[in-house]
Every structure is written in C-alpha cells, then in structure tokens.
C-alpha positions in Angstrom: 0.0 0.0 0.0 1.1 3.6 -0.5 2.0 5.7 2.5 -0.4 8.4 3.7 0.5 11.8 5.1 -1.3 14.2 7.4 0.1 17.3 9.2 3.6 16.3 8.2 3.4 12.8 9.7 3.6 9.7 7.5 2.3 6.2 7.9 2.1 3.0 5.9 -1.1 1.0 6.2 -1.1 -2.8 6.2 -3.7 -5.4 6.3 -3.7 -7.9 9.1 -5.4 -11.0 7.7 -5.5 -12.8 11.1 -7.5 -10.1 12.8 -9.1 -8.8 9.6 -8.0 -5.2 10.4 -6.1 -2.4 8.7 -3.2 -1.3 10.8 -0.7 1.5 10.7 2.1 3.1 12.6 3.6 6.6 12.4 6.9 6.6 10.5 10.0 8.6 11.3 9.4 9.1 15.0 11.0 7.6 18.1 7.7 7.1 19.9 5.5 4.2 19.0 2.1 5.5 17.7 -0.1 2.8 16.1 -3.7 2.7 15.0 -6.2 0.4 13.4 -9.6 0.1 11.8 -11.7 -2.3 9.9 -12.6 -0.1 6.9 -10.6 2.2 4.5 -12.5 5.3 5.7 -12.0 4.2 9.3 -8.2 3.8 8.9 -7.9 7.3 7.5 -9.8 8.7 10.4 -7.8 6.6 12.9 -4.6 7.9 11.3 -5.8 11.5 11.7 -6.9 10.9 15.3 -3.5 9.3 16.1 -1.6 12.2 14.6 -3.7 14.7 16.4 -3.3 12.8 19.7 0.4 12.5 19.2 0.8 16.2 18.5 -1.3 17.1 21.5 0.8 14.8 23.7 4.0 16.3 22.4 2.7 19.8 23.1 1.7 18.9 26.6 5.1 17.4 27.2 6.9 20.4 25.7 8.6 18.5 22.9 8.6 18.6 19.2 6.5 16.0 17.4 9.3 14.7 15.2 12.6 13.4 16.4 15.6 15.1 14.7 18.0 12.8 12.9 21.8 13.0 13.2 22.5 12.7 9.4 24.6 9.6 10.0 23.3 6.3 8.6 24.8 2.9 9.0 23.7 0.2 6.5 24.9 -3.4 6.3 24.8 -4.9 2.9 26.2 -7.9 1.1 30.0 -7.5 0.3 29.3 -7.8 -3.5 26.7 -5.0 -3.4 29.2 -2.9 -1.3 31.8 -3.3 -4.1 29.2 -2.4 -6.8 28.1 0.7 -4.9 31.7 1.9 -4.3 32.4 1.4 -8.0 29.2 3.1 -9.1 30.1 6.2 -7.0 33.6 6.3 -8.4 32.3 6.0 -12.0 29.9 8.8 -11.3 32.7 11.0 -10.1 31.3 11.2 -6.6 32.5 10.2 -3.2 30.7 7.2 -1.6 28.8 9.6 0.7 27.8 12.0 -2.1 26.6 9.1 -4.3 24.7 7.5 -1.4 23.0 10.7 -0.5 21.9 11.3 -4.1 20.5 7.7 -4.4 18.7 8.0 -1.0 17.3 11.4 -1.9 15.9 10.2 -5.2 14.3 7.1 -3.6 12.9 8.9 -0.6 11.5 11.7 -2.8 9.8 9.2 -5.0 8.1 7.6 -1.9 7.1 10.9 -0.4 5.7 12.2 -3.7 3.6 9.0 -3.9 2.2 9.5 -0.5 -1.5 10.2 -0.4 -2.4 13.4 1.6 -5.5 12.8 3.7 
C-alpha cells in the first residue's frame, strides 16, 4: 500500500489477515504510535486521530512531534553489493557519501511524492 500523510506525519497502512484489520504506525518518530480500523475510511480517520493525539501529547510534554535525525546512517549490505556501490560512486565521479546521499534522496523523494495526503 502507498504511504499516507497528514500534518507532516507519515504512515504506511497494512492489512492484518489474522484479525481482519487495517493497521498502521507513524513513521520517522521515536515514539510508537499505532492505529487500526476495519474499513478504509476508518483507517484514514484513525490515522488522523493518532496524529492529532500524538501532536497534543508532544505539546503537553513540551517537545517537538518529530525526532531530529543525526545525518549519520549505517547500513549493512552484502559485500558484493558494497563493491558495486563503491564502483558506481567512483564511476559517477562522486564520493561514496555523495553518491549514497543522491540515491537515497531520489528514492525517498519518490516515496514521499507517492504518499496520499489525507
């Protein structure tokens, strides 16, 4: 399923076949905020309610809703893929970090642009 967004928060909705429910969890935050419903309209409303509740709780606690990220990312990959990535960066005339940032930026932008605003 495509991610959804509301008030700057993102979530991915999944179907739980065991409980016959749509479930979701806010993405990109340290706190665990999950929600569920049994209909598409219900999951959208549950998502909005979860975001509103999360923002209210953060405001009451005197903290920002989204956790800042350090800018450092550690990823473990297969050694053959590692070699391919380093070569690709070199062939593109970029450092490994520059190339990785560009690839991550393109992929993340594609996902964010595909998100459905509710």
